[in-house]
MOPAC internal coordinates of N, CA, C and O (Angstrom, degrees):
PM7 1SCF
backbone

  N    0.0000 0     0.00 0     0.00 0    0    0    0
  C    1.4207 1     0.00 0     0.00 0    1    0    0
  C    1.5725 1   111.36 1     0.00 0    2    1    0
  O    1.2310 1   120.57 1   -40.21 1    3    2    1
  N    1.2421 1   116.52 1   139.79 1    3    2    1
  C    1.4771 1   122.60 1  -173.97 1    5    3    2
  C    1.5924 1   105.76 1   -86.16 1    6    5    3
  O    1.2310 1   121.14 1   -16.53 1    7    6    5
  N    1.3308 1   115.42 1   163.47 1    7    6    5
  C    1.4692 1   117.20 1   178.40 1    9    7    6
  C    1.5286 1   108.64 1   -64.66 1   10    9    7
  O    1.2310 1   119.19 1   147.11 1   11   10    9
  N    1.3498 1   119.16 1   -32.89 1   11   10    9
  C    1.4735 1   121.84 1  -179.13 1   13   11   10
  C    1.5376 1   108.67 1   -63.93 1   14   13   11
  O    1.2310 1   119.96 1   139.41 1   15   14   13
  N    1.3378 1   117.68 1   -40.59 1   15   14   13
  C    1.4243 1   123.35 1  -179.26 1   17   15   14
  C    1.5097 1   111.06 1   -66.69 1   18   17   15
  O    1.2310 1   121.31 1   140.85 1   19   18   17
  N    1.3580 1   115.10 1   -39.15 1   19   18   17
  C    1.5046 1   118.10 1   179.18 1   21   19   18
  C    1.5309 1   110.16 1   -67.11 1   22   21   19
  O    1.2310 1   121.06 1   136.58 1   23   22   21
  N    1.2724 1   115.58 1   -43.42 1   23   22   21
  C    1.5511 1   118.04 1   178.66 1   25   23   22
  C    1.5623 1   110.68 1   -63.72 1   26   25   23
  O    1.2310 1   121.09 1   137.15 1   27   26   25
  N    1.3112 1   115.52 1   -42.85 1   27   26   25
  C    1.4502 1   116.66 1  -176.76 1   29   27   26
  C    1.6106 1   110.26 1   -67.55 1   30   29   27
  O    1.2310 1   119.91 1   141.86 1   31   30   29
  N    1.3599 1   117.77 1   -38.14 1   31   30   29
  C    1.4073 1   123.31 1   174.58 1   33   31   30
  C    1.5136 1   112.10 1   -62.98 1   34   33   31
  O    1.2310 1   120.19 1   135.52 1   35   34   33
  N    1.2745 1   117.25 1   -44.48 1   35   34   33
  C    1.4921 1   121.94 1   178.50 1   37   35   34
  C    1.5317 1   108.77 1   -65.73 1   38   37   35
  O    1.2310 1   118.55 1   141.06 1   39   38   37
  N    1.2787 1   120.36 1   -38.94 1   39   38   37
  C    1.4843 1   120.25 1   177.01 1   41   39   38
  C    1.4887 1   110.16 1   -64.84 1   42   41   39
  O    1.2310 1   121.14 1   137.57 1   43   42   41
  N    1.3767 1   115.42 1   -42.43 1   43   42   41
  C    1.4697 1   118.70 1   179.74 1   45   43   42
  C    1.5654 1   113.90 1   -63.63 1   46   45   43
  O    1.2310 1   121.65 1   138.61 1   47   46   45
  N    1.3183 1   114.45 1   -41.39 1   47   46   45
  C    1.5087 1   115.60 1  -179.39 1   49   47   46
  C    1.5488 1   107.90 1   -72.89 1   50   49   47
  O    1.2310 1   117.25 1   150.00 1   51   50   49
  N    1.2767 1   122.83 1   -30.00 1   51   50   49
  C    1.4318 1   122.14 1   177.95 1   53   51   50
  C    1.5026 1   114.75 1   -64.55 1   54   53   51
  O    1.2310 1   119.14 1   162.22 1   55   54   53
  N    1.3365 1   119.25 1   -17.78 1   55   54   53
  C    1.4017 1   118.53 1   179.35 1   57   55   54
  C    1.5919 1   111.50 1   -99.40 1   58   57   55
  O    1.2310 1   120.22 1  -178.33 1   59   58   57
  N    1.3363 1   117.18 1     1.67 1   59   58   57
  C    1.4021 1   121.18 1  -179.02 1   61   59   58
  C    1.5256 1   111.92 1   -75.26 1   62   61   59
  O    1.2310 1   119.59 1   -38.94 1   63   62   61
  N    1.2253 1   118.40 1   141.06 1   63   62   61
  C    1.4490 1   122.52 1   169.32 1   65   63   62
  C    1.5157 1   110.40 1   -78.73 1   66   65   63
  O    1.2310 1   120.49 1   -14.19 1   67   66   65
  N    1.3350 1   116.66 1   165.81 1   67   66   65
  C    1.4684 1   118.55 1  -176.26 1   69   67   66
  C    1.4840 1   111.46 1   -61.37 1   70   69   67
  O    1.2310 1   120.06 1   137.17 1   71   70   69
  N    1.3255 1   117.50 1   -42.83 1   71   70   69
  C    1.5079 1   116.43 1  -174.18 1   73   71   70
  C    1.5249 1   109.57 1   -73.35 1   74   73   71
  O    1.2310 1   119.47 1   149.08 1   75   74   73
  N    1.3089 1   118.62 1   -30.92 1   75   74   73
  C    1.4697 1   116.50 1   177.08 1   77   75   74
  C    1.5609 1   111.22 1   -70.15 1   78   77   75
  O    1.2310 1   120.40 1   137.97 1   79   78   77
  N    1.3302 1   116.84 1   -42.03 1   79   78   77
  C    1.4867 1   119.90 1   174.82 1   81   79   78
  C    1.5088 1   111.33 1   -61.40 1   82   81   79
  O    1.2310 1   120.65 1   136.00 1   83   82   81
  N    1.2756 1   116.36 1   -44.00 1   83   82   81
  C    1.5061 1   119.10 1   179.49 1   85   83   82
  C    1.5387 1   110.90 1   -62.09 1   86   85   83
  O    1.2310 1   120.10 1   136.01 1   87   86   85
  N    1.2997 1   117.42 1   -43.99 1   87   86   85
  C    1.4626 1   116.49 1  -177.06 1   89   87   86
  C    1.5453 1   108.64 1   -68.67 1   90   89   87
  O    1.2310 1   121.07 1   138.40 1   91   90   89
  N    1.2888 1   115.56 1   -41.60 1   91   90   89
  C    1.4975 1   113.99 1   177.86 1   93   91   90
  C    1.4145 1   115.83 1   -62.46 1   94   93   91
  O    1.2310 1   122.05 1   142.07 1   95   94   93
  N    1.3832 1   113.68 1   -37.93 1   95   94   93
  C    1.4799 1   119.13 1   173.85 1   97   95   94
  C    1.5359 1   113.65 1   -60.66 1   98   97   95
  O    1.2310 1   120.41 1   141.53 1   99   98   97
  N    1.2604 1   116.82 1   -38.47 1   99   98   97
  C    1.4414 1   121.48 1   177.48 1  101   99   98
  C    1.5574 1   111.32 1   -62.96 1  102  101   99
  O    1.2310 1   122.29 1   139.40 1  103  102  101
  N    1.3557 1   113.21 1   -40.60 1  103  102  101
  C    1.4860 1   118.26 1   178.17 1  105  103  102
  C    1.5731 1   110.49 1   -68.27 1  106  105  103
  O    1.2310 1   119.50 1   141.06 1  107  106  105
  N    1.3334 1   118.55 1   -38.94 1  107  106  105
  C    1.4021 1   120.94 1   177.69 1  109  107  106
  C    1.5130 1   111.92 1   -61.19 1  110  109  107
  O    1.2310 1   121.74 1   134.34 1  111  110  109
  N    1.3356 1   114.27 1   -45.66 1  111  110  109
  C    1.5297 1   120.12 1   177.40 1  113  111  110
  C    1.5463 1   109.03 1   -60.48 1  114  113  111
  O    1.2310 1   119.82 1   131.85 1  115  114  113
  N    1.2523 1   117.94 1   -48.15 1  115  114  113
  C    1.4648 1   123.12 1   176.93 1  117  115  114
  C    1.5153 1   113.89 1   -49.43 1  118  117  115
  O    1.2310 1   122.25 1   129.64 1  119  118  117
  N    1.4226 1   113.30 1   -50.36 1  119  118  117
  C    1.4185 1   120.68 1  -179.15 1  121  119  118
  C    1.5718 1   112.50 1   -63.77 1  122  121  119
  O    1.2310 1   121.38 1   138.20 1  123  122  121
  N    1.4276 1   114.96 1   -41.80 1  123  122  121
  C    1.3807 1   116.27 1   177.93 1  125  123  122
  C    1.5506 1   114.48 1   -65.00 1  126  125  123
  O    1.2310 1   122.45 1   138.97 1  127  126  125
  N    1.3079 1   112.91 1   -41.03 1  127  126  125
  C    1.4599 1   120.93 1   179.43 1  129  127  126
  C    1.5939 1   112.93 1   -64.57 1  130  129  127
  O    1.2310 1   122.30 1   148.81 1  131  130  129
  N    1.3602 1   113.20 1   -31.19 1  131  130  129
  C    1.4660 1   118.71 1  -178.47 1  133  131  130
  C    1.5171 1   110.36 1   -74.84 1  134  133  131
  O    1.2310 1   118.89 1   155.24 1  135  134  133
  N    1.3041 1   119.71 1   -24.76 1  135  134  133
  C    1.4269 1   124.33 1  -178.32 1  137  135  134
  C    1.4650 1   112.53 1    70.49 1  138  137  135
  O    1.2310 1   121.07 1    16.30 1  139  138  137
  N    1.2897 1   115.56 1  -163.70 1  139  138  137
  C    1.4568 1   119.01 1  -179.91 1  141  139  138
  C    1.5402 1   115.64 1    81.27 1  142  141  139
  O    1.2310 1   121.46 1  -171.49 1  143  142  141
  N    1.3541 1   114.82 1     8.51 1  143  142  141
  C    1.4690 1   115.65 1   178.47 1  145  143  142
  C    1.5919 1   108.54 1  -108.52 1  146  145  143
  O    1.2310 1   121.39 1   -20.47 1  147  146  145
  N    1.2758 1   114.94 1   159.53 1  147  146  145
  C    1.4340 1   120.47 1   177.95 1  149  147  146
  C    1.5756 1   107.57 1   -71.34 1  150  149  147
  O    1.2310 1   122.50 1   -14.03 1  151  150  149
  N    1.2979 1   112.82 1   165.97 1  151  150  149
  C    1.4777 1   116.57 1   178.24 1  153  151  150
  C    1.4898 1   110.89 1   -63.47 1  154  153  151
  O    1.2310 1   118.46 1   141.94 1  155  154  153
  N    1.3413 1   120.53 1   -38.06 1  155  154  153
  C    1.4866 1   123.28 1   176.44 1  157  155  154
  C    1.4850 1   109.06 1   -63.57 1  158  157  155
  O    1.2310 1   117.91 1   136.14 1  159  158  157
  N    1.3189 1   121.58 1   -43.86 1  159  158  157
  C    1.4546 1   123.75 1  -179.91 1  161  159  158
  C    1.5481 1   109.79 1   -66.30 1  162  161  159
  O    1.2310 1   119.68 1   138.38 1  163  162  161
  N    1.2954 1   118.23 1   -41.62 1  163  162  161
  C    1.4294 1   121.05 1   176.36 1  165  163  162
  C    1.5147 1   113.42 1   -61.39 1  166  165  163
  O    1.2310 1   120.62 1   138.28 1  167  166  165
  N    1.2926 1   116.41 1   -41.72 1  167  166  165
  C    1.4613 1   120.99 1   177.90 1  169  167  166
  C    1.5505 1   111.57 1   -63.86 1  170  169  167
  O    1.2310 1   122.85 1   137.64 1  171  170  169
  N    1.3373 1   112.15 1   -42.36 1  171  170  169
  C    1.5483 1   117.18 1  -178.76 1  173  171  170
  C    1.5562 1   105.15 1   -65.81 1  174  173  171
  O    1.2310 1   119.13 1   139.46 1  175  174  173
  N    1.2850 1   119.27 1   -40.54 1  175  174  173
  C    1.4829 1   122.98 1  -177.96 1  177  175  174
  C    1.5684 1   107.95 1   -63.19 1  178  177  175
  O    1.2310 1   122.06 1   134.07 1  179  178  177
  N    1.3424 1   113.66 1   -45.93 1  179  178  177
  C    1.4561 1   118.02 1  -178.11 1  181  179  178
  C    1.4859 1   111.36 1   -61.48 1  182  181  179
  O    1.2310 1   119.77 1   136.85 1  183  182  181
  N    1.3208 1   118.04 1   -43.15 1  183  182  181
  C    1.4462 1   120.95 1   178.92 1  185  183  182
  C    1.5018 1   112.10 1   -65.41 1  186  185  183
  O    1.2310 1   120.63 1   139.41 1  187  186  185
  N    1.2918 1   116.40 1   -40.59 1  187  186  185
  C    1.5256 1   122.68 1   175.55 1  189  187  186
  C    1.5631 1   108.48 1   -60.15 1  190  189  187
  O    1.2310 1   120.64 1   137.35 1  191  190  189
  N    1.4089 1   116.37 1   -42.65 1  191  190  189
  C    1.4377 1   116.20 1   179.62 1  193  191  190
  C    1.5285 1   110.90 1   -64.74 1  194  193  191
  O    1.2310 1   120.89 1   139.38 1  195  194  193
  N    1.3671 1   115.90 1   -40.62 1  195  194  193
  C    1.4325 1   115.91 1   178.48 1  197  195  194
  C    1.5208 1   116.38 1   -58.09 1  198  197  195
  O    1.2310 1   121.84 1   138.84 1  199  198  197
  N    1.3460 1   114.08 1   -41.16 1  199  198  197
  C    1.4499 1   122.30 1   174.47 1  201  199  198
  C    1.4799 1   112.01 1   -61.97 1  202  201  199
  O    1.2310 1   119.97 1   134.05 1  203  202  201
  N    1.2695 1   117.65 1   -45.95 1  203  202  201
  C    1.5248 1   122.26 1  -179.05 1  205  203  202
  C    1.5759 1   108.30 1   -65.61 1  206  205  203
  O    1.2310 1   120.08 1   141.81 1  207  206  205
  N    1.3080 1   117.45 1   -38.19 1  207  206  205
  C    1.4378 1   119.34 1  -179.08 1  209  207  206
  C    1.5585 1   109.59 1   -65.56 1  210  209  207
  O    1.2310 1   121.26 1   141.06 1  211  210  209
  N    1.3194 1   115.20 1   -38.94 1  211  210  209
  C    1.4263 1   119.84 1   174.38 1  213  211  210
  C    1.6030 1   114.16 1   -58.62 1  214  213  211
  O    1.2310 1   122.67 1   137.82 1  215  214  213
  N    1.3058 1   112.49 1   -42.18 1  215  214  213
  C    1.4717 1   119.71 1  -178.73 1  217  215  214
  C    1.4870 1   104.88 1   -63.60 1  218  217  215
  O    1.2310 1   118.44 1   131.22 1  219  218  217
  N    1.3360 1   120.58 1   -48.78 1  219  218  217
  C    1.4381 1   123.17 1  -179.15 1  221  219  218
  C    1.4907 1   112.97 1   -59.22 1  222  221  219
  O    1.2310 1   120.88 1   136.87 1  223  222  221
  N    1.3593 1   115.92 1   -43.13 1  223  222  221
  C    1.4237 1   120.46 1   178.26 1  225  223  222
  C    1.5642 1   112.06 1   -61.24 1  226  225  223
  O    1.2310 1   120.47 1   136.08 1  227  226  225
  N    1.2891 1   116.71 1   -43.92 1  227  226  225
  C    1.4337 1   121.47 1  -178.76 1  229  227  226
  C    1.6255 1   109.50 1   -61.11 1  230  229  227
  O    1.2310 1   122.33 1   137.04 1  231  230  229
  N    1.3636 1   113.14 1   -42.96 1  231  230  229
  C    1.5083 1   117.66 1   177.90 1  233  231  230
  C    1.5805 1   109.73 1   -62.79 1  234  233  231
  O    1.2310 1   121.33 1   136.87 1  235  234  233
  N    1.3004 1   115.06 1   -43.13 1  235  234  233
  C    1.4863 1   117.13 1  -175.86 1  237  235  234
  C    1.5447 1   110.68 1   -70.69 1  238  237  235
  O    1.2310 1   120.28 1   141.04 1  239  238  237
  N    1.3727 1   117.07 1   -38.96 1  239  238  237
  C    1.4335 1   122.95 1   177.54 1  241  239  238
  C    1.5449 1   108.20 1   -63.20 1  242  241  239
  O    1.2310 1   119.45 1   138.58 1  243  242  241
  N    1.3046 1   118.66 1   -41.42 1  243  242  241
  C    1.5372 1   123.63 1   178.66 1  245  243  242
  C    1.5213 1   106.05 1   -64.21 1  246  245  243
  O    1.2310 1   118.98 1   132.55 1  247  246  245
  N    1.2603 1   119.54 1   -47.45 1  247  246  245
  C    1.4295 1   121.16 1   179.46 1  249  247  246
  C    1.5441 1   112.55 1   -58.39 1  250  249  247
  O    1.2310 1   122.63 1   138.06 1  251  250  249
  N    1.2846 1   112.58 1   -41.94 1  251  250  249
  C    1.5476 1   120.06 1  -178.40 1  253  251  250
  C    1.5183 1   105.59 1   -63.41 1  254  253  251
  O    1.2310 1   120.47 1   135.47 1  255  254  253
  N    1.2974 1   116.71 1   -44.53 1  255  254  253
  C    1.5257 1   119.83 1  -174.87 1  257  255  254
  C    1.5808 1   106.93 1   -68.06 1  258  257  255
  O    1.2310 1   117.19 1   145.35 1  259  258  257
  N    1.3079 1   122.96 1   -34.65 1  259  258  257
  C    1.3659 1   127.96 1   176.15 1  261  259  258
  C    1.5531 1   111.27 1   -62.30 1  262  261  259
  O    1.2310 1   123.00 1   130.89 1  263  262  261
  N    1.3381 1   111.85 1   -49.11 1  263  262  261
  C    1.4134 1   119.15 1   177.89 1  265  263  262
  C    1.5506 1   115.13 1   -60.24 1  266  265  263
  O    1.2310 1   122.52 1   135.27 1  267  266  265
  N    1.3581 1   112.77 1   -44.73 1  267  266  265
  C    1.4391 1   119.82 1   176.78 1  269  267  266
  C    1.4987 1   112.93 1   -59.70 1  270  269  267
  O    1.2310 1   121.47 1   137.94 1  271  270  269
  N    1.3376 1   114.79 1   -42.06 1  271  270  269
  C    1.4718 1   119.30 1  -177.69 1  273  271  270
  C    1.5207 1   107.65 1   -68.17 1  274  273  271
  O    1.2310 1   120.38 1   139.67 1  275  274  273
  N    1.3642 1   116.87 1   -40.33 1  275  274  273
  C    1.4572 1   116.58 1  -178.98 1  277  275  274
  C    1.5121 1   113.35 1   -65.71 1  278  277  275
  O    1.2310 1   122.28 1   141.69 1  279  278  277
  N    1.3690 1   113.24 1   -38.31 1  279  278  277
  C    1.4989 1   117.33 1   178.25 1  281  279  278
  C    1.4997 1   111.67 1   -67.99 1  282  281  279
  O    1.2310 1   119.95 1   148.04 1  283  282  281
  N    1.3233 1   117.70 1   -31.96 1  283  282  281
  C    1.4555 1   118.61 1  -176.96 1  285  283  282
  C    1.4796 1   113.77 1   -76.33 1  286  285  283
  O    1.2310 1   118.67 1   161.47 1  287  286  285
  N    1.3233 1   120.13 1   -18.53 1  287  286  285
  C    1.4429 1   125.33 1  -177.11 1  289  287  286
  C    1.5402 1   110.42 1   -62.51 1  290  289  287
  O    1.2310 1   118.73 1   129.55 1  291  290  289
  N    1.3343 1   120.02 1   -50.45 1  291  290  289
  C    1.4960 1   115.81 1   179.79 1  293  291  290
  C    1.5043 1   114.63 1   -61.51 1  294  293  291
  O    1.2310 1   121.29 1   149.09 1  295  294  293
  N    1.2982 1   115.14 1   -30.91 1  295  294  293
  C    1.5274 1   117.67 1   178.35 1  297  295  294
  C    1.5232 1   110.27 1   -65.43 1  298  297  295
  O    1.2310 1   122.24 1   136.27 1  299  298  297
  N    1.3627 1   113.32 1   -43.73 1  299  298  297
  C    1.4545 1   119.01 1   174.93 1  301  299  298
  C    1.5314 1   114.32 1   -58.08 1  302  301  299
  O    1.2310 1   120.61 1   137.36 1  303  302  301
  N    1.2580 1   116.44 1   -42.64 1  303  302  301
  C    1.4698 1   119.18 1   175.76 1  305  303  302
  C    1.5442 1   112.28 1   -63.74 1  306  305  303
  O    1.2310 1   121.99 1   135.43 1  307  306  305
  N    1.3426 1   113.80 1   -44.57 1  307  306  305
  C    1.4906 1   118.69 1   178.79 1  309  307  306
  C    1.5355 1   109.69 1   -56.81 1  310  309  307
  O    1.2310 1   120.48 1   135.74 1  311  310  309
  N    1.2710 1   116.70 1   -44.26 1  311  310  309
  C    1.4667 1   123.93 1  -177.14 1  313  311  310
  C    1.5477 1   109.24 1   -63.26 1  314  313  311
  O    1.2310 1   120.69 1   134.85 1  315  314  313
  N    1.3291 1   116.29 1   -45.15 1  315  314  313
  C    1.4432 1   119.45 1  -179.80 1  317  315  314
  C    1.4969 1   111.18 1   -65.73 1  318  317  315
  O    1.2310 1   118.59 1   141.88 1  319  318  317
  N    1.3017 1   120.30 1   -38.12 1  319  318  317
  C    1.4641 1   125.18 1   179.54 1  321  319  318
  C    1.5052 1   114.69 1   -73.44 1  322  321  319
  O    1.2310 1   121.07 1   146.90 1  323  322  321
  N    1.3428 1   115.57 1   -33.10 1  323  322  321
  C    1.4743 1   120.60 1  -174.01 1  325  323  322
  C    1.4802 1   112.58 1   -86.30 1  326  325  323
  O    1.2310 1   120.10 1   180.00 1  327  326  325

């Protein structure tokens, strides 16, 4: 894969929503498990899967941070009032 291809793929995965990345990751795993691909195709699928997993992880970490922030707010208010 060339540097240009890597950058284009990274840019494309950066714009994916969680559900899109998850669904594509499921398809990548299905294709890898089914076999019948060349070594080169398998490596490309594996790399794509790694990129998609990172996208999903970033979305989940962001969601976790938002939940933590939302849960912390009532405690902050209670501390200020008390």
